[in-house]
PDB file as gemmi writes it, atoms N, CA and C in Angstrom:
CRYST1    1.000    1.000    1.000  90.00  90.00  90.00 P 1                      
ATOM      1  N   MET A   1       0.847  -1.175   0.000  1.00  0.00           N  
ATOM      2  CA  MET A   1       0.000   0.000   0.000  1.00  0.00           C  
ATOM      3  C   MET A   1       0.892   1.238   0.000  1.00  0.00           C  
ATOM      4  N   THR A   2       0.559   2.201  -0.838  1.00  0.00           N  
ATOM      5  CA  THR A   2       1.323   3.429  -0.964  1.00  0.00           C  
ATOM      6  C   THR A   2       0.695   4.510  -0.095  1.00  0.00           C  
ATOM      7  N   GLN A   3       1.524   5.278   0.570  1.00  0.00           N  
ATOM      8  CA  GLN A   3       1.016   6.380   1.367  1.00  0.00           C  
ATOM      9  C   GLN A   3       0.436   7.455   0.452  1.00  0.00           C  
ATOM     10  N   PRO A   4      -0.679   8.095   0.864  1.00  0.00           N  
ATOM     11  CA  PRO A   4      -1.254   9.168   0.046  1.00  0.00           C  
ATOM     12  C   PRO A   4      -0.240  10.267  -0.199  1.00  0.00           C  
ATOM     13  N   LYS A   5      -0.293  10.825  -1.397  1.00  0.00           N  
ATOM     14  CA  LYS A   5       0.588  11.925  -1.776  1.00  0.00           C  
ATOM     15  C   LYS A   5      -0.266  13.176  -1.928  1.00  0.00           C  
ATOM     16  N   THR A   6       0.339  14.318  -1.746  1.00  0.00           N  
ATOM     17  CA  THR A   6      -0.375  15.566  -1.924  1.00  0.00           C  
ATOM     18  C   THR A   6       0.114  16.231  -3.192  1.00  0.00           C  
ATOM     19  N   LEU A   7      -0.792  16.437  -4.129  1.00  0.00           N  
ATOM     20  CA  LEU A   7      -0.477  17.122  -5.376  1.00  0.00           C  
ATOM     21  C   LEU A   7      -1.322  18.384  -5.433  1.00  0.00           C  
ATOM     22  N   THR A   8      -0.754  19.435  -5.953  1.00  0.00           N  
ATOM     23  CA  THR A   8      -1.526  20.658  -6.069  1.00  0.00           C  
ATOM     24  C   THR A   8      -2.040  20.877  -7.480  1.00  0.00           C  
ATOM     25  N   LYS A   9      -1.413  20.227  -8.464  1.00  0.00           N  
ATOM     26  CA  LYS A   9      -1.862  20.360  -9.850  1.00  0.00           C  
ATOM     27  C   LYS A   9      -1.377  19.174 -10.667  1.00  0.00           C  
ATOM     28  N   VAL A  10      -2.033  18.941 -11.803  1.00  0.00           N  
ATOM     29  CA  VAL A  10      -1.700  17.800 -12.642  1.00  0.00           C  
ATOM     30  C   VAL A  10      -0.241  17.853 -13.089  1.00  0.00           C  
ATOM     31  N   SER A  11       0.309  19.038 -13.313  1.00  0.00           N  
ATOM     32  CA  SER A  11       1.701  19.132 -13.767  1.00  0.00           C  
ATOM     33  C   SER A  11       2.682  18.584 -12.726  1.00  0.00           C  
ATOM     34  N   ASP A  12       2.260  18.473 -11.452  1.00  0.00           N  
ATOM     35  CA  ASP A  12       3.117  17.854 -10.431  1.00  0.00           C  
ATOM     36  C   ASP A  12       3.403  16.397 -10.771  1.00  0.00           C  
ATOM     37  N   LEU A  13       2.546  15.783 -11.601  1.00  0.00           N  
ATOM     38  CA  LEU A  13       2.736  14.384 -11.970  1.00  0.00           C  
ATOM     39  C   LEU A  13       3.946  14.176 -12.865  1.00  0.00           C  
ATOM     40  N   ASP A  14       4.476  15.253 -13.439  1.00  0.00           N  
ATOM     41  CA  ASP A  14       5.680  15.121 -14.264  1.00  0.00           C  
ATOM     42  C   ASP A  14       6.824  14.495 -13.471  1.00  0.00           C  
ATOM     43  N   ASN A  15       6.822  14.687 -12.157  1.00  0.00           N  
ATOM     44  CA  ASN A  15       7.893  14.176 -11.305  1.00  0.00           C  
ATOM     45  C   ASN A  15       7.566  12.821 -10.682  1.00  0.00           C  
ATOM     46  N   VAL A  16       6.373  12.271 -10.976  1.00  0.00           N  
ATOM     47  CA  VAL A  16       5.981  10.972 -10.438  1.00  0.00           C  
ATOM     48  C   VAL A  16       6.343   9.910 -11.474  1.00  0.00           C  
ATOM     49  N   PRO A  17       7.120   8.902 -11.093  1.00  0.00           N  
ATOM     50  CA  PRO A  17       7.528   7.876 -12.066  1.00  0.00           C  
ATOM     51  C   PRO A  17       6.395   6.903 -12.379  1.00  0.00           C  
ATOM     52  N   PHE A  18       6.489   6.256 -13.538  1.00  0.00           N  
ATOM     53  CA  PHE A  18       5.585   5.163 -13.859  1.00  0.00           C  
ATOM     54  C   PHE A  18       6.060   3.937 -13.091  1.00  0.00           C  
ATOM     55  N   PRO A  19       5.158   3.258 -12.378  1.00  0.00           N  
ATOM     56  CA  PRO A  19       5.559   2.018 -11.720  1.00  0.00           C  
ATOM     57  C   PRO A  19       5.922   0.970 -12.776  1.00  0.00           C  
ATOM     58  N   PRO A  20       6.780   0.021 -12.454  1.00  0.00           N  
ATOM     59  CA  PRO A  20       7.155  -1.020 -13.423  1.00  0.00           C  
ATOM     60  C   PRO A  20       5.916  -1.726 -13.989  1.00  0.00           C  
ATOM     61  N   GLY A  21       5.854  -1.815 -15.314  1.00  0.00           N  
ATOM     62  CA  GLY A  21       4.762  -2.510 -15.972  1.00  0.00           C  
ATOM     63  C   GLY A  21       3.449  -1.757 -16.041  1.00  0.00           C  
ATOM     64  N   ARG A  22       3.402  -0.505 -15.614  1.00  0.00           N  
ATOM     65  CA  ARG A  22       2.157   0.271 -15.617  1.00  0.00           C  
ATOM     66  C   ARG A  22       2.259   1.428 -16.593  1.00  0.00           C  
ATOM     67  N   VAL A  23       1.119   1.847 -17.141  1.00  0.00           N  
ATOM     68  CA  VAL A  23       1.079   2.978 -18.078  1.00  0.00           C  
ATOM     69  C   VAL A  23       0.346   4.170 -17.469  1.00  0.00           C  
ATOM     70  N   SER A  24       0.007   4.074 -16.183  1.00  0.00           N  
ATOM     71  CA  SER A  24      -0.616   5.190 -15.471  1.00  0.00           C  
ATOM     72  C   SER A  24       0.197   5.470 -14.218  1.00  0.00           C  
ATOM     73  N   LYS A  25       0.100   6.697 -13.743  1.00  0.00           N  
ATOM     74  CA  LYS A  25       0.879   7.106 -12.570  1.00  0.00           C  
ATOM     75  C   LYS A  25       0.006   7.054 -11.319  1.00  0.00           C  
ATOM     76  N   LEU A  26       0.523   6.415 -10.296  1.00  0.00           N  
ATOM     77  CA  LEU A  26      -0.185   6.279  -9.028  1.00  0.00           C  
ATOM     78  C   LEU A  26      -0.124   7.591  -8.258  1.00  0.00           C  
ATOM     79  N   VAL A  27      -1.300   8.057  -7.830  1.00  0.00           N  
ATOM     80  CA  VAL A  27      -1.396   9.282  -7.053  1.00  0.00           C  
ATOM     81  C   VAL A  27      -1.773   8.978  -5.612  1.00  0.00           C  
ATOM     82  N   PHE A  28      -2.640   7.984  -5.439  1.00  0.00           N  
ATOM     83  CA  PHE A  28      -3.158   7.673  -4.098  1.00  0.00           C  
ATOM     84  C   PHE A  28      -3.581   6.216  -4.054  1.00  0.00           C  
ATOM     85  N   ASP A  29      -3.302   5.539  -2.933  1.00  0.00           N  
ATOM     86  CA  ASP A  29      -3.760   4.164  -2.748  1.00  0.00           C  
ATOM     87  C   ASP A  29      -3.849   3.909  -1.253  1.00  0.00           C  
ATOM     88  N   ASP A  30      -5.069   3.702  -0.757  1.00  0.00           N  
ATOM     89  CA  ASP A  30      -5.228   3.401   0.665  1.00  0.00           C  
ATOM     90  C   ASP A  30      -5.645   1.951   0.891  1.00  0.00           C  
ATOM     91  N   GLY A  31      -5.561   1.135  -0.173  1.00  0.00           N  
ATOM     92  CA  GLY A  31      -5.954  -0.265  -0.064  1.00  0.00           C  
ATOM     93  C   GLY A  31      -7.387  -0.521  -0.487  1.00  0.00           C  
ATOM     94  N   ASN A  32      -8.227   0.504  -0.418  1.00  0.00           N  
ATOM     95  CA  ASN A  32      -9.629   0.387  -0.827  1.00  0.00           C  
ATOM     96  C   ASN A  32      -9.908   1.150  -2.117  1.00  0.00           C  
ATOM     97  N   VAL A  33      -9.269   2.284  -2.254  1.00  0.00           N  
ATOM     98  CA  VAL A  33      -9.441   3.158  -3.416  1.00  0.00           C  
ATOM     99  C   VAL A  33      -8.057   3.500  -3.947  1.00  0.00           C  
ATOM    100  N   GLU A  34      -7.919   3.413  -5.260  1.00  0.00           N  
ATOM    101  CA  GLU A  34      -6.647   3.739  -5.913  1.00  0.00           C  
ATOM    102  C   GLU A  34      -6.932   4.806  -6.964  1.00  0.00           C  
ATOM    103  N   LEU A  35      -6.195   5.903  -6.923  1.00  0.00           N  
ATOM    104  CA  LEU A  35      -6.331   6.980  -7.900  1.00  0.00           C  
ATOM    105  C   LEU A  35      -5.083   7.020  -8.759  1.00  0.00           C  
ATOM    106  N   ARG A  36      -5.297   7.027 -10.083  1.00  0.00           N  
ATOM    107  CA  ARG A  36      -4.187   7.076 -11.035  1.00  0.00           C  
ATOM    108  C   ARG A  36      -4.461   8.157 -12.074  1.00  0.00           C  
ATOM    109  N   HIS A  37      -3.393   8.630 -12.684  1.00  0.00           N  
ATOM    110  CA  HIS A  37      -3.485   9.565 -13.797  1.00  0.00           C  
ATOM    111  C   HIS A  37      -3.041   8.816 -15.036  1.00  0.00           C  
ATOM    112  N   TYR A  38      -3.864   8.900 -16.105  1.00  0.00           N  
ATOM    113  CA  TYR A  38      -3.569   8.172 -17.335  1.00  0.00           C  
ATOM    114  C   TYR A  38      -3.667   9.127 -18.515  1.00  0.00           C  
ATOM    115  N   ALA A  39      -2.602   9.215 -19.283  1.00  0.00           N  
ATOM    116  CA  ALA A  39      -2.547  10.074 -20.472  1.00  0.00           C  
ATOM    117  C   ALA A  39      -1.895   9.276 -21.594  1.00  0.00           C  
ATOM    118  N   PRO A  40      -2.679   8.426 -22.276  1.00  0.00           N  
ATOM    119  CA  PRO A  40      -2.083   7.578 -23.316  1.00  0.00           C  
ATOM    120  C   PRO A  40      -1.509   8.397 -24.460  1.00  0.00           C  
ATOM    121  N   LYS A  41      -0.477   7.877 -25.056  1.00  0.00           N  
ATOM    122  CA  LYS A  41       0.167   8.529 -26.208  1.00  0.00           C  
ATOM    123  C   LYS A  41       0.119   7.581 -27.388  1.00  0.00           C  
ATOM    124  N   GLY A  42      -0.525   7.985 -28.471  1.00  0.00           N  
ATOM    125  CA  GLY A  42      -0.580   7.174 -29.687  1.00  0.00           C  
ATOM    126  C   GLY A  42      -1.651   6.109 -29.669  1.00  0.00           C  
ATOM    127  N   VAL A  43      -1.428   5.053 -28.874  1.00  0.00           N  
ATOM    128  CA  VAL A  43      -2.355   3.925 -28.817  1.00  0.00           C  
ATOM    129  C   VAL A  43      -2.606   3.553 -27.356  1.00  0.00           C  
ATOM    130  N   ASP A  44      -3.831   3.218 -27.049  1.00  0.00           N  
ATOM    131  CA  ASP A  44      -4.191   2.755 -25.711  1.00  0.00           C  
ATOM    132  C   ASP A  44      -4.235   1.227 -25.743  1.00  0.00           C  
ATOM    133  N   ASN A  45      -3.260   0.588 -25.141  1.00  0.00           N  
ATOM    134  CA  ASN A  45      -3.167  -0.873 -25.145  1.00  0.00           C  
ATOM    135  C   ASN A  45      -3.528  -1.489 -23.801  1.00  0.00           C  
ATOM    136  N   GLN A  46      -4.365  -0.821 -23.013  1.00  0.00           N  
ATOM    137  CA  GLN A  46      -4.638  -1.386 -21.698  1.00  0.00           C  
ATOM    138  C   GLN A  46      -5.410  -2.702 -21.795  1.00  0.00           C  
ATOM    139  N   VAL A  47      -5.298  -3.468 -20.745  1.00  0.00           N  
ATOM    140  CA  VAL A  47      -5.959  -4.760 -20.645  1.00  0.00           C  
ATOM    141  C   VAL A  47      -6.987  -4.688 -19.516  1.00  0.00           C  
ATOM    142  N   PRO A  48      -7.956  -5.602 -19.481  1.00  0.00           N  
ATOM    143  CA  PRO A  48      -8.948  -5.572 -18.401  1.00  0.00           C  
ATOM    144  C   PRO A  48      -8.292  -5.658 -17.023  1.00  0.00           C  
ATOM    145  N   HIS A  49      -8.939  -5.026 -16.063  1.00  0.00           N  
ATOM    146  CA  HIS A  49      -8.434  -4.983 -14.694  1.00  0.00           C  
ATOM    147  C   HIS A  49      -9.311  -5.844 -13.793  1.00  0.00           C  
ATOM    148  N   ASP A  50      -8.825  -6.142 -12.605  1.00  0.00           N  
ATOM    149  CA  ASP A  50      -9.566  -7.011 -11.699  1.00  0.00           C  
ATOM    150  C   ASP A  50     -10.402  -6.261 -10.668  1.00  0.00           C  
ATOM    151  N   ARG A  51     -10.552  -4.942 -10.857  1.00  0.00           N  
ATOM    152  CA  ARG A  51     -11.420  -4.130  -9.988  1.00  0.00           C  
ATOM    153  C   ARG A  51     -12.287  -3.242 -10.861  1.00  0.00           C  
ATOM    154  N   ASP A  52     -13.432  -2.812 -10.332  1.00  0.00           N  
ATOM    155  CA  ASP A  52     -14.255  -1.829 -11.031  1.00  0.00           C  
ATOM    156  C   ASP A  52     -13.477  -0.528 -11.103  1.00  0.00           C  
ATOM    157  N   GLU A  53     -13.803   0.290 -12.122  1.00  0.00           N  
ATOM    158  CA  GLU A  53     -13.098   1.562 -12.251  1.00  0.00           C  
ATOM    159  C   GLU A  53     -13.984   2.648 -12.846  1.00  0.00           C  
ATOM    160  N   LEU A  54     -13.633   3.866 -12.514  1.00  0.00           N  
ATOM    161  CA  LEU A  54     -14.259   5.061 -13.072  1.00  0.00           C  
ATOM    162  C   LEU A  54     -13.176   5.894 -13.733  1.00  0.00           C  
ATOM    163  N   TYR A  55     -13.473   6.396 -14.927  1.00  0.00           N  
ATOM    164  CA  TYR A  55     -12.595   7.336 -15.619  1.00  0.00           C  
ATOM    165  C   TYR A  55     -13.253   8.702 -15.591  1.00  0.00           C  
ATOM    166  N   PHE A  56     -12.510   9.724 -15.210  1.00  0.00           N  
ATOM    167  CA  PHE A  56     -12.955  11.110 -15.242  1.00  0.00           C  
ATOM    168  C   PHE A  56     -12.103  11.813 -16.284  1.00  0.00           C  
ATOM    169  N   VAL A  57     -12.712  12.228 -17.386  1.00  0.00           N  
ATOM    170  CA  VAL A  57     -11.949  12.860 -18.463  1.00  0.00           C  
ATOM    171  C   VAL A  57     -11.586  14.281 -18.044  1.00  0.00           C  
ATOM    172  N   VAL A  58     -10.288  14.565 -18.033  1.00  0.00           N  
ATOM    173  CA  VAL A  58      -9.769  15.864 -17.617  1.00  0.00           C  
ATOM    174  C   VAL A  58      -9.640  16.810 -18.812  1.00  0.00           C  
ATOM    175  N   SER A  59      -9.047  16.306 -19.897  1.00  0.00           N  
ATOM    176  CA  SER A  59      -8.844  17.149 -21.075  1.00  0.00           C  
ATOM    177  C   SER A  59      -8.801  16.283 -22.325  1.00  0.00           C  
ATOM    178  N   GLY A  60      -8.956  16.944 -23.458  1.00  0.00           N  
ATOM    179  CA  GLY A  60      -8.929  16.247 -24.735  1.00  0.00           C  
ATOM    180  C   GLY A  60     -10.244  15.566 -25.033  1.00  0.00           C  
ATOM    181  N   SER A  61     -10.248  14.812 -26.111  1.00  0.00           N  
ATOM    182  CA  SER A  61     -11.456  14.098 -26.515  1.00  0.00           C  
ATOM    183  C   SER A  61     -11.053  12.809 -27.215  1.00  0.00           C  
ATOM    184  N   GLY A  62     -12.009  11.916 -27.336  1.00  0.00           N  
ATOM    185  CA  GLY A  62     -11.764  10.647 -27.992  1.00  0.00           C  
ATOM    186  C   GLY A  62     -13.014   9.804 -27.999  1.00  0.00           C  
ATOM    187  N   THR A  63     -12.836   8.534 -28.255  1.00  0.00           N  
ATOM    188  CA  THR A  63     -13.926   7.571 -28.229  1.00  0.00           C  
ATOM    189  C   THR A  63     -13.569   6.513 -27.198  1.00  0.00           C  
ATOM    190  N   PHE A  64     -14.538   6.166 -26.362  1.00  0.00           N  
ATOM    191  CA  PHE A  64     -14.329   5.137 -25.358  1.00  0.00           C  
ATOM    192  C   PHE A  64     -15.013   3.865 -25.828  1.00  0.00           C  
ATOM    193  N   LYS A  65     -14.243   2.773 -25.870  1.00  0.00           N  
ATOM    194  CA  LYS A  65     -14.780   1.475 -26.278  1.00  0.00           C  
ATOM    195  C   LYS A  65     -14.819   0.568 -25.062  1.00  0.00           C  
ATOM    196  N   ARG A  66     -16.012   0.113 -24.739  1.00  0.00           N  
ATOM    197  CA  ARG A  66     -16.217  -0.831 -23.632  1.00  0.00           C  
ATOM    198  C   ARG A  66     -16.986  -2.010 -24.204  1.00  0.00           C  
ATOM    199  N   GLU A  67     -16.313  -3.180 -24.245  1.00  0.00           N  
ATOM    200  CA  GLU A  67     -16.875  -4.347 -24.912  1.00  0.00           C  
ATOM    201  C   GLU A  67     -17.231  -3.942 -26.348  1.00  0.00           C  
ATOM    202  N   ALA A  68     -18.485  -4.066 -26.794  1.00  0.00           N  
ATOM    203  CA  ALA A  68     -18.861  -3.716 -28.174  1.00  0.00           C  
ATOM    204  C   ALA A  68     -19.352  -2.271 -28.299  1.00  0.00           C  
ATOM    205  N   GLU A  69     -19.524  -1.581 -27.182  1.00  0.00           N  
ATOM    206  CA  GLU A  69     -20.067  -0.209 -27.168  1.00  0.00           C  
ATOM    207  C   GLU A  69     -18.966   0.815 -27.424  1.00  0.00           C  
ATOM    208  N   LYS A  70     -19.288   1.845 -28.210  1.00  0.00           N  
ATOM    209  CA  LYS A  70     -18.371   2.966 -28.443  1.00  0.00           C  
ATOM    210  C   LYS A  70     -19.122   4.257 -28.168  1.00  0.00           C  
ATOM    211  N   VAL A  71     -18.520   5.144 -27.360  1.00  0.00           N  
ATOM    212  CA  VAL A  71     -19.141   6.433 -27.043  1.00  0.00           C  
ATOM    213  C   VAL A  71     -18.093   7.535 -27.124  1.00  0.00           C  
ATOM    214  N   PRO A  72     -18.485   8.708 -27.659  1.00  0.00           N  
ATOM    215  CA  PRO A  72     -17.547   9.831 -27.640  1.00  0.00           C  
ATOM    216  C   PRO A  72     -17.378  10.318 -26.201  1.00  0.00           C  
ATOM    217  N   CYS A  73     -16.197  10.858 -25.908  1.00  0.00           N  
ATOM    218  CA  CYS A  73     -15.973  11.375 -24.554  1.00  0.00           C  
ATOM    219  C   CYS A  73     -15.104  12.619 -24.611  1.00  0.00           C  
ATOM    220  N   GLY A  74     -15.271  13.457 -23.600  1.00  0.00           N  
ATOM    221  CA  GLY A  74     -14.512  14.690 -23.488  1.00  0.00           C  
ATOM    222  C   GLY A  74     -14.526  15.184 -22.057  1.00  0.00           C  
ATOM    223  N   PRO A  75     -13.941  16.353 -21.802  1.00  0.00           N  
ATOM    224  CA  PRO A  75     -13.820  16.888 -20.450  1.00  0.00           C  
ATOM    225  C   PRO A  75     -15.144  16.884 -19.700  1.00  0.00           C  
ATOM    226  N   GLY A  76     -15.088  16.398 -18.467  1.00  0.00           N  
ATOM    227  CA  GLY A  76     -16.265  16.354 -17.615  1.00  0.00           C  
ATOM    228  C   GLY A  76     -17.010  15.030 -17.672  1.00  0.00           C  
ATOM    229  N   ASP A  77     -16.711  14.196 -18.664  1.00  0.00           N  
ATOM    230  CA  ASP A  77     -17.391  12.904 -18.766  1.00  0.00           C  
ATOM    231  C   ASP A  77     -16.835  11.931 -17.735  1.00  0.00           C  
ATOM    232  N   VAL A  78     -17.723  11.061 -17.249  1.00  0.00           N  
ATOM    233  CA  VAL A  78     -17.365  10.007 -16.312  1.00  0.00           C  
ATOM    234  C   VAL A  78     -17.768   8.685 -16.956  1.00  0.00           C  
ATOM    235  N   LEU A  79     -16.848   7.735 -16.996  1.00  0.00           N  
ATOM    236  CA  LEU A  79     -17.059   6.456 -17.668  1.00  0.00           C  
ATOM    237  C   LEU A  79     -16.832   5.320 -16.686  1.00  0.00           C  
ATOM    238  N   PHE A  80     -17.738   4.358 -16.657  1.00  0.00           N  
ATOM    239  CA  PHE A  80     -17.643   3.217 -15.748  1.00  0.00           C  
ATOM    240  C   PHE A  80     -17.215   1.971 -16.509  1.00  0.00           C  
ATOM    241  N   VAL A  81     -16.352   1.168 -15.873  1.00  0.00           N  
ATOM    242  CA  VAL A  81     -15.940  -0.124 -16.417  1.00  0.00           C  
ATOM    243  C   VAL A  81     -15.988  -1.140 -15.282  1.00  0.00           C  
ATOM    244  N   ALA A  82     -16.732  -2.218 -15.490  1.00  0.00           N  
ATOM    245  CA  ALA A  82     -16.762  -3.294 -14.500  1.00  0.00           C  
ATOM    246  C   ALA A  82     -15.472  -4.105 -14.596  1.00  0.00           C  
ATOM    247  N   ALA A  83     -15.105  -4.717 -13.525  1.00  0.00           N  
ATOM    248  CA  ALA A  83     -13.919  -5.573 -13.504  1.00  0.00           C  
ATOM    249  C   ALA A  83     -13.986  -6.588 -14.641  1.00  0.00           C  
ATOM    250  N   HIS A  84     -12.868  -6.771 -15.303  1.00  0.00           N  
ATOM    251  CA  HIS A  84     -12.671  -7.753 -16.374  1.00  0.00           C  
ATOM    252  C   HIS A  84     -13.329  -7.393 -17.705  1.00  0.00           C  
ATOM    253  N   GLU A  85     -13.942  -6.221 -17.844  1.00  0.00           N  
ATOM    254  CA  GLU A  85     -14.492  -5.820 -19.139  1.00  0.00           C  
ATOM    255  C   GLU A  85     -13.374  -5.306 -20.038  1.00  0.00           C  
ATOM    256  N   GLU A  86     -13.421  -5.699 -21.306  1.00  0.00           N  
ATOM    257  CA  GLU A  86     -12.488  -5.158 -22.305  1.00  0.00           C  
ATOM    258  C   GLU A  86     -12.832  -3.682 -22.505  1.00  0.00           C  
ATOM    259  N   HIS A  87     -11.807  -2.829 -22.519  1.00  0.00           N  
ATOM    260  CA  HIS A  87     -12.049  -1.401 -22.721  1.00  0.00           C  
ATOM    261  C   HIS A  87     -10.761  -0.723 -23.163  1.00  0.00           C  
ATOM    262  N   ARG A  88     -10.933   0.441 -23.814  1.00  0.00           N  
ATOM    263  CA  ARG A  88      -9.788   1.264 -24.226  1.00  0.00           C  
ATOM    264  C   ARG A  88     -10.305   2.561 -24.832  1.00  0.00           C  
ATOM    265  N   PHE A  89      -9.398   3.504 -24.996  1.00  0.00           N  
ATOM    266  CA  PHE A  89      -9.715   4.762 -25.659  1.00  0.00           C  
ATOM    267  C   PHE A  89      -9.199   4.696 -27.091  1.00  0.00           C  
ATOM    268  N   LEU A  90      -9.991   5.219 -28.017  1.00  0.00           N  
ATOM    269  CA  LEU A  90      -9.653   5.227 -29.441  1.00  0.00           C  
ATOM    270  C   LEU A  90      -9.670   6.648 -29.969  1.00  0.00           C  
ATOM    271  N   ASP A  91      -8.918   6.899 -31.006  1.00  0.00           N  
ATOM    272  CA  ASP A  91      -8.964   8.183 -31.719  1.00  0.00           C  
ATOM    273  C   ASP A  91      -8.957   9.382 -30.769  1.00  0.00           C  
ATOM    274  N   PHE A  92      -8.078   9.350 -29.775  1.00  0.00           N  
ATOM    275  CA  PHE A  92      -8.037  10.431 -28.788  1.00  0.00           C  
ATOM    276  C   PHE A  92      -7.042  11.510 -29.208  1.00  0.00           C  
ATOM    277  N   SER A  93      -7.312  12.718 -28.739  1.00  0.00           N  
ATOM    278  CA  SER A  93      -6.458  13.858 -29.053  1.00  0.00           C  
ATOM    279  C   SER A  93      -5.148  13.779 -28.271  1.00  0.00           C  
ATOM    280  N   THR A  94      -4.155  14.543 -28.714  1.00  0.00           N  
ATOM    281  CA  THR A  94      -2.832  14.495 -28.080  1.00  0.00           C  
ATOM    282  C   THR A  94      -2.839  15.013 -26.641  1.00  0.00           C  
ATOM    283  N   ASP A  95      -3.854  15.804 -26.284  1.00  0.00           N  
ATOM    284  CA  ASP A  95      -3.939  16.335 -24.918  1.00  0.00           C  
ATOM    285  C   ASP A  95      -4.877  15.520 -24.029  1.00  0.00           C  
ATOM    286  N   PHE A  96      -5.251  14.325 -24.470  1.00  0.00           N  
ATOM    287  CA  PHE A  96      -6.202  13.488 -23.730  1.00  0.00           C  
ATOM    288  C   PHE A  96      -5.583  12.989 -22.434  1.00  0.00           C  
ATOM    289  N   GLN A  97      -6.326  13.156 -21.332  1.00  0.00           N  
ATOM    290  CA  GLN A  97      -5.894  12.635 -20.039  1.00  0.00           C  
ATOM    291  C   GLN A  97      -7.097  12.409 -19.141  1.00  0.00           C  
ATOM    292  N   VAL A  98      -6.988  11.402 -18.293  1.00  0.00           N  
ATOM    293  CA  VAL A  98      -8.073  11.038 -17.386  1.00  0.00           C  
ATOM    294  C   VAL A  98      -7.523  10.749 -15.994  1.00  0.00           C  
ATOM    295  N   TRP A  99      -8.389  10.918 -15.002  1.00  0.00           N  
ATOM    296  CA  TRP A  99      -8.167  10.370 -13.676  1.00  0.00           C  
ATOM    297  C   TRP A  99      -8.850   9.017 -13.679  1.00  0.00           C  
ATOM    298  N   VAL A 100      -8.218   8.009 -13.117  1.00  0.00           N  
ATOM    299  CA  VAL A 100      -8.788   6.671 -13.022  1.00  0.00           C  
ATOM    300  C   VAL A 100      -8.915   6.314 -11.551  1.00  0.00           C  
ATOM    301  N   VAL A 101     -10.115   5.902 -11.147  1.00  0.00           N  
ATOM    302  CA  VAL A 101     -10.343   5.456  -9.775  1.00  0.00           C  
ATOM    303  C   VAL A 101     -10.670   3.962  -9.814  1.00  0.00           C  
ATOM    304  N   PHE A 102      -9.816   3.158  -9.202  1.00  0.00           N  
ATOM    305  CA  PHE A 102     -10.080   1.735  -9.017  1.00  0.00           C  
ATOM    306  C   PHE A 102     -10.654   1.580  -7.619  1.00  0.00           C  
ATOM    307  N   TYR A 103     -11.700   0.791  -7.485  1.00  0.00           N  
ATOM    308  CA  TYR A 103     -12.317   0.649  -6.169  1.00  0.00           C  
ATOM    309  C   TYR A 103     -12.957  -0.726  -6.012  1.00  0.00           C  
ATOM    310  N   GLY A 104     -13.278  -1.043  -4.791  1.00  0.00           N  
ATOM    311  CA  GLY A 104     -13.903  -2.324  -4.503  1.00  0.00           C  
ATOM    312  C   GLY A 104     -12.873  -3.437  -4.429  1.00  0.00           C  
ATOM    313  N   PRO A 105     -13.340  -4.625  -4.086  1.00  0.00           N  
ATOM    314  CA  PRO A 105     -12.420  -5.751  -3.970  1.00  0.00           C  
ATOM    315  C   PRO A 105     -11.955  -6.240  -5.345  1.00  0.00           C  
ATOM    316  N   LYS A 106     -10.776  -6.838  -5.363  1.00  0.00           N  
ATOM    317  CA  LYS A 106     -10.322  -7.487  -6.588  1.00  0.00           C  
ATOM    318  C   LYS A 106     -11.242  -8.678  -6.826  1.00  0.00           C  
ATOM    319  N   ARG A 107     -11.654  -8.841  -8.085  1.00  0.00           N  
ATOM    320  CA  ARG A 107     -12.594  -9.922  -8.401  1.00  0.00           C  
ATOM    321  C   ARG A 107     -11.945 -10.920  -9.352  1.00  0.00           C  
ATOM    322  N   ALA A 108     -12.108 -12.181  -9.014  1.00  0.00           N  
ATOM    323  CA  ALA A 108     -11.617 -13.244  -9.884  1.00  0.00           C  
ATOM    324  C   ALA A 108     -12.472 -13.294 -11.141  1.00  0.00           C  
ATOM    325  N   LYS A 109     -11.864 -13.670 -12.228  1.00  0.00           N  
ATOM    326  CA  LYS A 109     -12.595 -13.750 -13.492  1.00  0.00           C  
ATOM    327  C   LYS A 109     -13.469 -14.970 -13.532  1.00  0.00           C  
TER     328      LYS A 109                                                      
END                                                                             
């Protein structure tokens, strides 16, 4: 478990390293809720996760694909993904970034 960090702005994340094998930066983890910052570049190759998650779009725009569904998304949108659902962002702008909240227990597939 990582101790909570205090950030005053998204640009503070420039100094936060990517954990090994991860494409998002950890901001907070208390064991129950995990907050990450995700700003894919070029292609979003994420794989399904073992916890439910919420994406909060901070900037940019794109298309969110969850299973067979595709929806446009932009700043202010909130997107839900259940554990183990296939999902990714498509055709996103270069300034696209989201906050990701993982929550709930890890669920076996």
